[in-house]
C-alpha positions in Angstrom: -59.7 20.6 14.3 -56.4 18.6 13.9 -54.1 18.3 16.8 -51.0 20.6 16.5 -47.6 19.4 17.5 -45.4 22.2 18.7 -41.6 21.4 18.5 -39.4 22.0 21.5 -37.8 25.4 21.7 -34.1 25.4 20.8 -31.7 26.4 23.6 -27.9 26.1 24.0 -27.0 22.4 23.9 -29.8 21.6 21.4 -28.7 19.3 18.6 -29.1 20.6 15.0 -28.6 18.2 12.1 -27.8 19.7 8.7 -29.0 17.7 5.7 -29.0 18.5 2.0 -32.2 17.2 0.4 -31.6 19.0 -2.9 -28.4 20.6 -4.1 -25.0 19.6 -2.7 -23.3 21.7 -0.1 -19.6 22.4 0.2 -17.7 23.0 3.4 -17.0 26.5 2.2 -20.8 27.2 1.9 -21.6 26.0 5.5 -18.5 26.5 7.6 -19.4 30.0 8.8 -23.0 29.0 9.6 -21.8 25.9 11.5 -19.3 28.0 13.4 -22.0 30.6 14.3 -24.4 27.9 15.5 -21.7 26.3 17.6 -20.7 29.7 19.1 -24.4 30.1 20.1 -24.1 26.8 22.1 -25.8 24.4 19.7 -24.4 21.0 18.9 -24.2 20.6 15.1 -23.9 17.4 13.1 -24.1 16.8 9.3 -26.0 14.1 7.4 -23.8 11.4 6.0 -24.3 12.5 2.4 -24.5 16.3 2.8 -21.4 16.8 0.5 -22.2 14.0 -2.0 -22.8 15.0 -5.6 -24.9 13.0 -8.0 -25.5 15.0 -11.2 -26.9 18.3 -9.8 -28.1 16.8 -6.6 -26.6 16.0 -3.2 -26.3 12.3 -3.7 -28.8 9.7 -4.9 -32.5 9.9 -4.0 -32.0 7.1 -1.5 -29.1 8.7 0.2 -30.8 12.1 0.5 -34.0 10.6 1.8 -32.0 8.4 4.2 -30.2 11.4 5.7 -33.5 13.2 6.2 -35.3 10.2 7.6 -32.4 9.5 9.9 -32.4 13.1 11.2 -36.1 13.2 11.9 -36.1 9.7 13.4 -33.2 10.5 15.8 -34.5 11.4 19.2 -31.3 13.2 20.0 -31.9 15.7 17.1 -33.9 18.8 18.1 -33.8 20.6 14.7 -33.3 19.5 11.1 -31.9 22.2 9.0 
């Protein structure tokens, strides 16, 4: 049976990184959610290209993949959303 990796539980102070691997986001779409997460005690950051627009996508393939890979590779990030 494969080894299972269980992520750390989130708690106040945990760092949540928001990325947009598909459609672009707008500040209006995420402001309320970011404010709520912060009010719950989480630290929130955004991927560099979360608001980019390339045709119907949130930036180029390279930019979207780069944001995701940067988020999962950052030891300070506890959750990628």
